[in-house]
Structure formats: C-alpha cells, structure tokens
matplotlib code that plots the C-alpha trace (Angstrom):
import matplotlib.pyplot as plt

x = [37.0, 36.8, 39.0, 37.1, 36.5, 38.3, 35.1, 35.1, 35.5, 35.9, 34.5, 31.3, 30.9, 31.5, 28.7, 26.4, 26.8, 26.2, 29.5, 30.1, 33.3, 33.3, 36.3, 38.4, 41.4, 44.8, 46.1, 49.3, 50.7, 54.0, 54.1, 56.9, 56.0, 58.6, 57.9, 58.3, 56.8, 57.5, 55.5, 54.9, 54.0, 51.9, 54.2, 55.5, 58.7, 59.9, 58.5, 59.2, 62.5, 64.1, 67.9, 69.1, 68.2, 66.3, 62.8, 63.8, 65.4, 62.4, 60.2, 62.4, 62.3, 58.5, 58.3, 60.8, 59.0, 55.4, 55.2, 53.6, 56.3, 54.7, 55.3, 53.4, 53.2, 51.1, 48.1, 49.9, 53.0, 55.3, 58.0, 56.9, 59.8, 63.5, 64.5, 62.2, 59.5, 59.4, 56.8, 56.9, 53.8, 52.9, 49.2, 48.8, 45.1, 45.3, 48.7, 49.3, 52.5, 53.6, 57.1, 58.4, 61.5, 63.3, 66.1, 68.4, 68.7, 66.0, 68.6, 68.8, 65.5, 67.5, 69.0, 65.5, 64.9, 61.5, 62.1, 62.5, 59.3, 57.3, 58.6, 57.4, 60.5, 61.5, 62.4, 64.9, 62.6, 61.1, 57.7, 54.9, 51.8, 49.0, 47.2, 47.7, 44.9, 46.4, 44.3, 45.1, 45.3, 47.6, 45.8, 48.7, 47.9, 44.1, 42.0, 39.4, 42.0, 42.7, 39.2, 37.7, 40.7, 42.0, 38.8, 38.9, 42.6, 41.9, 39.0, 40.9, 44.1, 42.0, 40.3, 43.2, 46.4, 48.9, 47.4, 46.5, 48.8, 48.3, 49.6, 50.7, 48.6, 46.6, 44.6, 41.0, 40.9, 37.2, 36.3, 37.8, 38.0, 40.1, 41.8, 43.9, 44.2, 47.6, 48.8, 45.5, 45.5, 41.8, 40.8, 37.8, 36.3, 33.7, 34.5, 33.6, 34.8, 31.9, 32.0, 35.8, 35.7, 33.1, 35.2, 38.2, 36.3, 34.9, 38.3, 39.8, 37.0, 37.8, 34.8, 34.6, 32.3, 30.8, 29.2, 32.6, 34.8, 36.5, 38.3, 41.2, 44.5, 45.8, 43.3, 42.8, 39.8, 37.4, 38.0, 37.5, 34.1, 33.2, 34.1, 32.0, 29.0, 29.4, 29.7, 26.6, 24.6, 25.6, 25.7, 29.3, 31.4, 34.1, 37.4, 38.6, 35.4, 35.9, 39.0, 39.8, 40.4, 40.8, 40.1, 40.0, 39.4, 38.2, 38.3, 36.2, 34.6, 36.2, 35.1, 36.3, 35.8, 35.7, 35.6, 33.1, 33.0, 33.7, 31.3, 32.5, 30.9, 31.7, 31.0, 31.2, 31.5, 31.8, 33.7, 31.8, 32.1, 29.5, 26.8, 26.6, 29.9, 33.4, 34.1, 36.9, 38.2, 40.4, 40.3, 43.3, 42.1, 42.3, 40.4, 37.6, 38.2, 35.9, 34.3, 34.8, 32.1, 31.7, 28.3, 27.3, 26.6, 25.8, 26.7, 26.4, 27.2, 29.2, 29.7]
y = [87.0, 89.9, 89.3, 88.7, 91.7, 92.2, 91.0, 87.7, 84.7, 81.2, 79.6, 81.5, 80.8, 77.1, 77.1, 79.0, 76.4, 73.6, 72.0, 68.7, 68.3, 64.5, 63.1, 66.3, 65.4, 65.5, 62.0, 61.9, 59.7, 61.2, 64.4, 66.6, 69.6, 72.2, 74.9, 78.4, 81.3, 84.1, 85.2, 82.5, 84.3, 82.9, 80.0, 79.2, 77.2, 79.9, 83.0, 82.4, 83.5, 80.1, 79.5, 80.2, 77.4, 75.3, 75.9, 75.0, 71.8, 70.8, 71.4, 69.1, 66.4, 66.8, 65.9, 63.1, 61.4, 62.5, 64.2, 67.3, 69.4, 72.4, 75.0, 75.0, 77.2, 77.6, 79.9, 82.6, 82.3, 81.8, 79.1, 75.7, 75.3, 75.1, 74.5, 74.0, 71.3, 68.8, 66.2, 63.4, 61.4, 58.4, 58.4, 54.6, 53.7, 51.1, 51.7, 55.5, 56.6, 59.9, 61.0, 64.1, 65.9, 69.2, 70.7, 73.5, 74.7, 74.4, 72.9, 69.8, 68.6, 67.6, 64.8, 63.1, 60.1, 60.6, 57.6, 55.3, 56.8, 56.2, 52.7, 51.8, 52.7, 55.8, 59.3, 59.4, 61.2, 59.6, 57.9, 60.3, 58.9, 61.3, 63.3, 66.7, 69.0, 71.1, 74.1, 76.0, 79.7, 81.1, 84.3, 85.2, 82.1, 82.5, 85.0, 82.4, 80.4, 83.2, 84.6, 81.2, 79.3, 81.6, 81.5, 77.7, 77.5, 79.8, 77.7, 74.4, 75.8, 76.6, 73.2, 71.1, 73.1, 70.3, 68.9, 72.1, 73.8, 76.3, 75.0, 76.8, 75.1, 71.9, 72.4, 73.0, 76.6, 76.9, 74.4, 76.7, 76.4, 73.3, 70.9, 67.9, 65.3, 63.6, 60.9, 59.6, 62.0, 62.9, 66.1, 68.1, 71.2, 73.9, 74.1, 76.8, 77.0, 74.9, 72.1, 72.0, 71.2, 68.6, 67.0, 67.0, 65.3, 62.7, 61.9, 61.4, 59.0, 57.1, 58.5, 60.3, 63.3, 62.5, 66.0, 67.7, 64.9, 65.6, 62.3, 60.2, 61.3, 57.8, 57.0, 58.5, 60.9, 58.4, 55.9, 58.6, 59.3, 55.6, 55.1, 58.1, 56.8, 53.4, 54.9, 57.0, 54.0, 51.8, 54.5, 53.5, 56.3, 54.3, 55.0, 51.4, 49.8, 50.2, 49.0, 49.2, 45.7, 46.5, 49.1, 49.3, 52.2, 52.4, 55.9, 58.1, 55.2, 53.6, 50.5, 50.1, 47.1, 47.4, 45.2, 46.2, 44.0, 40.9, 41.7, 42.8, 45.7, 47.0, 50.7, 52.2, 55.9, 58.1, 61.3, 64.2, 67.9, 70.1, 70.7, 74.3, 74.8, 75.9, 78.3, 80.2, 77.7, 80.0, 83.7, 84.5, 82.4, 84.4, 81.8, 79.3, 75.6, 72.6, 71.7, 67.9, 65.7, 62.0, 60.5, 57.1, 54.5, 51.5, 50.0, 46.2, 43.7, 40.9, 38.6]
z = [83.6, 86.0, 89.1, 92.3, 94.5, 97.8, 99.6, 97.8, 100.2, 98.9, 102.0, 101.8, 98.1, 98.7, 101.2, 98.9, 96.2, 98.7, 97.9, 99.8, 101.8, 101.4, 99.6, 99.7, 101.9, 100.3, 99.7, 101.8, 104.5, 105.4, 107.5, 108.9, 111.1, 112.1, 114.8, 113.5, 115.5, 113.1, 110.1, 107.5, 104.4, 101.5, 100.7, 104.2, 103.4, 101.0, 102.6, 106.3, 107.7, 107.7, 107.3, 103.8, 101.4, 104.0, 102.7, 99.1, 100.3, 102.4, 99.4, 97.4, 100.0, 100.2, 96.5, 96.9, 99.7, 98.7, 102.1, 103.5, 105.2, 107.0, 109.7, 113.0, 116.1, 119.2, 119.1, 121.2, 118.8, 121.8, 121.6, 122.9, 125.4, 124.6, 121.0, 118.1, 118.3, 115.4, 114.7, 112.1, 111.4, 109.2, 108.6, 108.0, 107.7, 110.6, 112.3, 112.4, 114.1, 115.5, 116.6, 118.2, 119.4, 119.5, 117.4, 118.4, 114.8, 112.1, 109.7, 112.0, 110.5, 107.4, 109.5, 109.8, 107.6, 105.9, 103.6, 106.6, 108.2, 105.0, 104.8, 108.3, 110.3, 112.3, 111.2, 114.0, 116.5, 119.6, 119.6, 120.7, 122.3, 121.5, 118.8, 117.2, 116.3, 113.5, 112.5, 109.3, 110.1, 107.4, 106.2, 103.9, 101.9, 102.0, 103.9, 104.9, 106.7, 109.1, 109.5, 110.2, 111.4, 114.1, 116.3, 116.0, 117.0, 120.0, 121.2, 120.8, 122.4, 125.5, 125.6, 124.4, 124.9, 124.5, 121.3, 119.4, 116.9, 114.1, 110.8, 107.7, 105.0, 104.6, 101.3, 100.6, 101.7, 100.7, 103.5, 106.2, 109.1, 108.4, 110.9, 110.4, 113.2, 113.2, 113.1, 111.8, 108.8, 109.4, 107.6, 109.0, 107.4, 107.9, 111.6, 114.1, 117.7, 119.0, 116.4, 116.6, 120.3, 119.6, 116.9, 119.2, 122.0, 119.7, 118.3, 121.8, 122.4, 119.2, 117.2, 113.8, 113.3, 109.9, 109.5, 109.2, 108.0, 104.7, 104.5, 105.7, 104.0, 103.9, 101.1, 97.6, 97.4, 95.8, 98.6, 101.2, 99.6, 99.5, 103.2, 104.1, 102.2, 103.9, 107.4, 106.7, 105.5, 108.5, 111.1, 112.0, 113.6, 115.5, 113.8, 114.1, 112.9, 109.1, 107.3, 103.6, 102.0, 98.3, 95.7, 91.9, 89.5, 85.9, 84.6, 86.9, 88.7, 91.9, 93.7, 97.3, 99.5, 103.3, 106.3, 108.9, 112.1, 110.0, 107.2, 103.8, 101.9, 98.4, 97.5, 94.1, 93.5, 90.4, 90.1, 88.5, 88.2, 89.8, 87.1, 88.1, 86.5, 87.5, 90.3, 92.1, 94.6, 96.7, 97.7, 95.5, 92.5, 89.2, 87.1, 87.7, 88.1, 88.0, 91.3, 92.0, 93.6, 94.2, 93.7, 95.1, 92.4, 94.7, 98.0, 98.6, 101.3, 99.8, 102.8]

ax = plt.figure().add_subplot(projection="3d")
ax.plot(x, y, z, "-o")
ax.set_aspect("equal")
plt.show()
C-alpha cells in the first residue's frame, strides 16, 4: 500500500474511526524507570546515550522478568536533584507497591532485583509512598506522543510537580495523549491538559475516570474490558471497590468474575476485529493491522 503522508496522525485517525480505548493497556506488572534527561531517540534504551551495553542488557532483563524498563525525566528536562532517580513498581491488582532511590551511575540499576520485586519482595530500593503520573511524550517514537503528550505533561507538572514525569514509551500511540499511573498500573488515553488534571485529581481521591481509562495493566486485556463494562453498568468508580476473583478463556471469549462490595458478578466479553477493517496503528506504520475490540456478551450477578 502507499505509505502514509507526513500529515498522517494515528491518534486523529483512531478518533475518526471511533475506536474504543477500553481493554488496551499493556499487560505488565513489573516496572523499572530510570531518569535520563538527554535525548531518548525512537527506541530509548538503545538510542539514548546510556553507558555502553546498558540499554541492551536492560532490554534483556525486561524480557526475562516480563517487565517494562523505561526512561523518565521531568518536563523541564532538568536533573531531579543529585544522582539519577530510579523507580521500581509492582502493579499488583490489590497491593501495588512503589520503590524509589537514586544511583550515581546508570549502570548501578543492574544491581536491582526485578525478580524479587515481581515475586512480592523488594528490588533493593526504598519504599515510596505516593503515585507517579507518567506521560508518554517521545516524539521520536511517534509524533502523536509529543504533539499531544507534551501539553499534558506541562499542565500536570504545574499542578502536580512531584508526581509528574515524562516517560519514553507506554504503548498505544494512537490513544495519545497517554498516561500511566504507577504503582497501580492504570493506563489513561486521549487526554488533554484539562482532562489530565481531572484524572489526576480523581486518582488522588481514590477514583477512576472511566471516560479515559484504557485499563489496568495488572490484568490481561479482555479482563480490563470486562471490568470496565461492569463498572459502567454499576456506576462504580472507586478503585478499591472492584476485585478480580477468577477468569477463564475459551478462544476469543473470556469470562471474568469480580467481587463488588461482597456481591459477585460474572462478565463475558468477546474479542473481535473492527469490522471496518485493518488500519495504520502508529504514525510510522508501513502496513495496516487489525484493530482489536472487546464486545460485551453478558453481565450477570451470581451471588
């Protein structure tokens, strides 16, 4: 097919085809964030000016521990104090944990134990009591991330300077501006400065914004969609009020069971492709891909 023109923007096209954001968060629980104030490049761990071999080793460890290892920086790209800030998060669905510290040399992050963190222990950093608002702004990776993400990062950094960080990539570029809230692993998409500040305020009050929520990264995508349908049906927005009890899958159909204030609900969703056909899912895409969606099959209270 003919490559997209320089004016093509994946986020605008996603909006035009009315693509839902529900159930689109990357399924990952283990996170490691390393401060890097210089240019990131398209593939940050390989293109940024990190010590020789560090980026490749971090990518290997990300695969080994099924983790996301990403670069972060403040909006003004100034160092956040002395040394390099490091965060490690475990996005457990009910007991999320966040740790933080500083390293004098970027290579020191290799001393952190991501295996222990994933298993419920510590990475070696100190516990950190708070949340991080991580806004994807890497225009080298996708133009939409910078064009839509940078204004959001600016607004959030003014409203919540301690919590806000730019991040090198979170996935789902077509839903820009994207933000991940750690340690909870909550993905939000299609944000602008005003809605981002609203989402952040809701989060700090223990609430979810269902209009922008892509999903909770601690769950597989179909379960994210099932939880979203349940919350919409019941009007439940408190983060702590819905807990996954069980899930099962049969082909493209997933049934998830949740506890909601002592009541049990089962939700079945079915994965389909957008009937309008495949599309270019990023600004740099050279070929079209199927556009996934999750349709609600049924929702039942079982106890």
